[in-house]
SETORBA-487623 format. One record per residue (C-alpha): residue in one letter; x negated, y negated, z negated. Coordinates in steps of 0.02 Angstrom, whole numbers, always signed. Layout:
<tortis>
<torti 'A'; <X; Y; Z>>,
...
</tortis>
This chain:
<tortis>
<torti 'M'; <-3835; -425; -2285>>,
<torti 'T'; <-3742; -316; -2162>>,
<torti 'P'; <-3715; -131; -2198>>,
<torti 'A'; <-3832; -89; -2050>>,
<torti 'L'; <-3972; -197; -2125>>,
<torti 'L'; <-3944; -124; -2297>>,
<torti 'G'; <-3957; +53; -2229>>,
<torti 'A'; <-4112; +8; -2131>>,
<torti 'L'; <-4193; -64; -2292>>,
<torti 'I'; <-4142; +91; -2393>>,
<torti 'E'; <-4223; +200; -2261>>,
<torti 'A'; <-4382; +99; -2262>>,
<torti 'R'; <-4397; +112; -2449>>,
<torti 'A'; <-4370; +304; -2444>>,
<torti 'H'; <-4509; +319; -2316>>,
<torti 'R'; <-4622; +194; -2414>>,
<torti 'R'; <-4629; +79; -2263>>,
<torti 'P'; <-4656; -109; -2300>>,
<torti 'A'; <-4516; -221; -2240>>,
<torti 'V'; <-4474; -402; -2233>>,
<torti 'L'; <-4300; -474; -2235>>,
<torti 'A'; <-4304; -633; -2137>>,
<torti 'T'; <-4159; -753; -2166>>,
<torti 'R'; <-4133; -914; -2063>>,
<torti 'L'; <-4072; -1039; -2188>>,
<torti 'A'; <-3976; -1148; -2072>>,
<torti 'D'; <-3846; -1010; -2032>>,
<torti 'G'; <-3891; -856; -2134>>,
<torti 'S'; <-3939; -752; -1985>>,
<torti 'Q'; <-4048; -608; -2040>>,
<torti 'H'; <-4173; -487; -1967>>,
<torti 'L'; <-4256; -339; -2053>>,
<torti 'L'; <-4436; -315; -1995>>,
<torti 'V'; <-4506; -146; -2043>>,
<torti 'E'; <-4693; -98; -2047>>,
<torti 'P'; <-4773; -88; -1923>>,
<torti 'V'; <-4691; -258; -1924>>,
<torti 'G'; <-4608; -307; -1758>>,
<torti 'R'; <-4592; -122; -1694>>,
<torti 'G'; <-4460; -122; -1560>>,
<torti 'M'; <-4426; -307; -1578>>,
<torti 'V'; <-4508; -378; -1420>>,
<torti 'E'; <-4376; -513; -1416>>,
<torti 'M'; <-4417; -582; -1586>>,
<torti 'D'; <-4506; -748; -1597>>,
<torti 'P'; <-4692; -698; -1612>>,
<torti 'R'; <-4719; -833; -1739>>,
<torti 'L'; <-4590; -751; -1854>>,
<torti 'L'; <-4679; -586; -1830>>,
<torti 'D'; <-4846; -663; -1877>>,
<torti 'A'; <-4770; -743; -2032>>,
<torti 'A'; <-4693; -580; -2085>>,
<torti 'R'; <-4861; -486; -2065>>,
<torti 'T'; <-4939; -619; -2172>>,
<torti 'A'; <-4802; -603; -2303>>,
<torti 'V'; <-4833; -411; -2308>>,
<torti 'R'; <-5023; -432; -2320>>,
<torti 'T'; <-5011; -560; -2459>>,
<torti 'D'; <-4864; -474; -2545>>,
<torti 'R'; <-4785; -643; -2560>>,
<torti 'S'; <-4603; -692; -2523>>,
<torti 'G'; <-4565; -874; -2479>>,
<torti 'T'; <-4502; -1008; -2352>>,
<torti 'V'; <-4585; -1041; -2193>>,
<torti 'M'; <-4552; -1174; -2056>>,
<torti 'L'; <-4558; -1107; -1882>>,
<torti 'A'; <-4534; -1252; -1754>>,
<torti 'D'; <-4379; -1340; -1821>>,
<torti 'E'; <-4306; -1183; -1912>>,
<torti 'E'; <-4330; -1141; -2092>>,
<torti 'W'; <-4339; -952; -2137>>,
<torti 'F'; <-4349; -865; -2304>>,
<torti 'L'; <-4452; -707; -2301>>,
<torti 'Q'; <-4417; -582; -2436>>,
<torti 'V'; <-4549; -444; -2445>>,
<torti 'H'; <-4501; -268; -2493>>,
<torti 'L'; <-4654; -162; -2525>>,
<torti 'P'; <-4666; +14; -2591>>,
<torti 'A'; <-4720; +28; -2771>>,
<torti 'P'; <-4912; +48; -2786>>,
<torti 'R'; <-4960; +217; -2845>>,
<torti 'L'; <-5104; +320; -2911>>,
<torti 'L'; <-5127; +500; -2870>>,
<torti 'L'; <-5244; +593; -2991>>,
<torti 'V'; <-5327; +752; -2941>>,
<torti 'G'; <-5376; +850; -3092>>,
<torti 'A'; <-5273; +859; -3255>>,
<torti 'V'; <-5424; +839; -3365>>,
<torti 'H'; <-5450; +730; -3520>>,
<torti 'V'; <-5490; +574; -3421>>,
<torti 'A'; <-5324; +594; -3328>>,
<torti 'Q'; <-5232; +607; -3495>>,
<torti 'A'; <-5300; +437; -3543>>,
<torti 'L'; <-5292; +365; -3370>>,
<torti 'A'; <-5113; +407; -3324>>,
<torti 'P'; <-5026; +299; -3464>>,
<torti 'L'; <-5144; +158; -3441>>,
<torti 'A'; <-5121; +146; -3252>>,
<torti 'G'; <-4933; +155; -3286>>,
<torti 'A'; <-4950; +3; -3395>>,
<torti 'V'; <-5020; -100; -3256>>,
<torti 'G'; <-4879; -55; -3136>>,
<torti 'L'; <-4945; +99; -3048>>,
<torti 'A'; <-4830; +246; -3020>>,
<torti 'V'; <-4947; +397; -3069>>,
<torti 'S'; <-4933; +578; -3013>>,
<torti 'V'; <-5057; +712; -3071>>,
<torti 'I'; <-5110; +852; -2949>>,
<torti 'D'; <-5189; +1013; -3016>>,
<torti 'P'; <-5147; +1196; -2965>>,
<torti 'R'; <-5214; +1257; -3133>>,
<torti 'Q'; <-5066; +1296; -3240>>,
<torti 'G'; <-5155; +1281; -3405>>,
<torti 'F'; <-5209; +1101; -3362>>,
<torti 'A'; <-5058; +1026; -3279>>,
<torti 'T'; <-4928; +1039; -3423>>,
<torti 'E'; <-4786; +926; -3485>>,
<torti 'E'; <-4866; +934; -3662>>,
<torti 'R'; <-5025; +860; -3596>>,
<torti 'F'; <-4947; +730; -3480>>,
<torti 'P'; <-4771; +685; -3551>>,
<torti 'G'; <-4664; +590; -3429>>,
<torti 'I'; <-4792; +601; -3290>>,
<torti 'P'; <-4747; +689; -3123>>,
<torti 'L'; <-4852; +845; -3103>>,
<torti 'L'; <-4890; +939; -2940>>,
<torti 'R'; <-4955; +1110; -2972>>,
<torti 'S'; <-5018; +1139; -2794>>,
<torti 'W'; <-5183; +1124; -2707>>,
<torti 'P'; <-5235; +942; -2672>>,
<torti 'D'; <-5233; +948; -2487>>,
<torti 'E'; <-5055; +1020; -2487>>,
<torti 'A'; <-4994; +902; -2618>>,
<torti 'L'; <-5060; +747; -2529>>,
<torti 'A'; <-4994; +806; -2364>>,
<torti 'T'; <-4821; +814; -2447>>,
<torti 'L'; <-4834; +648; -2534>>,
<torti 'G'; <-4914; +555; -2394>>,
<torti 'I'; <-5051; +422; -2418>>,
<torti 'D'; <-5014; +243; -2372>>,
<torti 'S'; <-5094; +76; -2397>>,
<torti 'R'; <-5010; +59; -2567>>,
<torti 'T'; <-5088; +223; -2630>>,
<torti 'A'; <-5242; +252; -2729>>,
<torti 'V'; <-5322; +424; -2747>>,
<torti 'V'; <-5446; +469; -2886>>,
<torti 'T'; <-5526; +639; -2905>>,
<torti 'L'; <-5570; +695; -3082>>,
<torti 'S'; <-5585; +884; -3087>>,
<torti 'H'; <-5777; +899; -3058>>,
<torti 'E'; <-5737; +1051; -2947>>,
<torti 'A'; <-5777; +1032; -2766>>,
<torti 'R'; <-5638; +1156; -2714>>,
<torti 'L'; <-5514; +1026; -2788>>,
<torti 'D'; <-5593; +862; -2761>>,
<torti 'D'; <-5671; +880; -2584>>,
<torti 'P'; <-5505; +920; -2494>>,
<torti 'A'; <-5426; +769; -2580>>,
<torti 'L'; <-5567; +649; -2534>>,
<torti 'D'; <-5562; +720; -2358>>,
<torti 'A'; <-5381; +672; -2346>>,
<torti 'A'; <-5396; +509; -2435>>,
<torti 'L'; <-5539; +443; -2333>>,
<torti 'A'; <-5447; +481; -2172>>,
<torti 'S'; <-5297; +381; -2236>>,
<torti 'E'; <-5255; +201; -2267>>,
<torti 'A'; <-5270; +223; -2460>>,
<torti 'F'; <-5317; +54; -2539>>,
<torti 'Y'; <-5430; +140; -2662>>,
<torti 'V'; <-5524; +307; -2664>>,
<torti 'G'; <-5628; +355; -2814>>,
<torti 'A'; <-5719; +506; -2880>>,
<torti 'L'; <-5783; +546; -3055>>,
<torti 'G'; <-5964; +608; -3067>>,
<torti 'S'; <-6146; +563; -3089>>,
<torti 'R'; <-6248; +475; -2950>>,
<torti 'K'; <-6328; +649; -2917>>,
<torti 'T'; <-6154; +729; -2898>>,
<torti 'Q'; <-6099; +579; -2786>>,
<torti 'A'; <-6251; +606; -2671>>,
<torti 'A'; <-6209; +789; -2650>>,
<torti 'R'; <-6026; +743; -2627>>,
<torti 'R'; <-6064; +618; -2494>>,
<torti 'E'; <-6170; +746; -2394>>,
<torti 'R'; <-6022; +865; -2396>>,
<torti 'L'; <-5906; +732; -2331>>,
<torti 'R'; <-6031; +688; -2190>>,
<torti 'A'; <-6025; +875; -2152>>,
<torti 'M'; <-5831; +864; -2145>>,
<torti 'G'; <-5854; +734; -2008>>,
<torti 'H'; <-5839; +569; -2105>>,
<torti 'G'; <-5941; +425; -2040>>,
<torti 'E'; <-6032; +301; -2149>>,
<torti 'A'; <-5894; +175; -2140>>,
<torti 'A'; <-5767; +299; -2213>>,
<torti 'I'; <-5891; +354; -2347>>,
<torti 'A'; <-5929; +179; -2397>>,
<torti 'R'; <-5747; +166; -2454>>,
<torti 'L'; <-5782; +292; -2589>>,
<torti 'H'; <-5797; +217; -2764>>,
<torti 'G'; <-5916; +340; -2847>>,
<torti 'P'; <-5960; +348; -2985>>,
<torti 'V'; <-5784; +286; -3008>>,
<torti 'G'; <-5742; +130; -3111>>,
<torti 'L'; <-5832; -26; -3158>>,
<torti 'A'; <-6003; -10; -3240>>,
<torti 'I'; <-5955; -63; -3415>>,
<torti 'G'; <-6053; +71; -3506>>,
<torti 'A'; <-5897; +169; -3541>>,
<torti 'V'; <-5912; +313; -3659>>,
<torti 'G'; <-5770; +442; -3683>>,
<torti 'P'; <-5608; +468; -3589>>,
<torti 'Q'; <-5518; +308; -3647>>,
<torti 'E'; <-5659; +196; -3599>>,
<torti 'I'; <-5687; +286; -3434>>,
<torti 'A'; <-5498; +269; -3398>>,
<torti 'L'; <-5516; +81; -3436>>,
<torti 'S'; <-5660; +58; -3316>>,
<torti 'I'; <-5562; +147; -3179>>,
<torti 'V'; <-5403; +42; -3207>>,
<torti 'S'; <-5508; -119; -3213>>,
<torti 'E'; <-5586; -78; -3039>>,
<torti 'L'; <-5414; -27; -2969>>,
<torti 'V'; <-5340; -194; -3020>>,
<torti 'A'; <-5493; -292; -2953>>,
<torti 'V'; <-5479; -198; -2781>>,
<torti 'R'; <-5290; -230; -2773>>,
<torti 'R'; <-5313; -414; -2812>>,
<torti 'G'; <-5470; -440; -2699>>,
<torti 'A'; <-5578; -486; -2846>>,
<torti 'A'; <-5765; -483; -2821>>,
<torti 'L'; <-5784; -348; -2959>>,
<torti 'G'; <-5693; -225; -2845>>,
<torti 'T'; <-5835; -233; -2716>>,
<torti 'R'; <-5964; -91; -2743>>,
<torti 'L'; <-6136; -77; -2655>>,
<torti 'P'; <-6159; +90; -2568>>,
<torti 'A'; <-6245; +216; -2687>>,
<torti 'P'; <-6430; +242; -2641>>,
</tortis>
């Protein structure tokens, strides 16, 4: 890999942009295709661009044959992450469990008494308002956002930002009655039915969870199902 390609790859990683390193096996010629794949590369073989987009979508590196040329496509995707709004008991159980399945977790809560290192050892804490924190972090297609605070002043701005983003998962803790009121507030903010249908609320799979640990398990299970495209990750709109 040339220094220029390495520098471009490092920059893509720093900005959480998916990238594909395409290597022609016959001669070692390389191209780095950064998401949006093919940007500024109008001279590139469109078949290579399509193969790179497929590799990004499936998160799968491998060899492809294009005409009579064999290419190895190496996918570089930003680490999947989970942004938790509300440093509550469920968040304390959820953060380490999500980390165990490969999600990089951050906790957002401006309440100093909740967001402490003692309650969340080793977890990055952002003690600012959710809309400010999410704007700083950025929400991409490798990001999940879950609100847990039960306070509209914290949860609603976070959901507003998340539903307007490419987040692969958006969830909110609360009863069906709470969810109905929340959806009405989101409509008032200007979100259409397609955006609101993305909201997993009540959050988590319906496993009869009781207590923070079981609720955390239900949330992580649904997150994994959505990431992997499993049927369990599909939720019917709440009545």
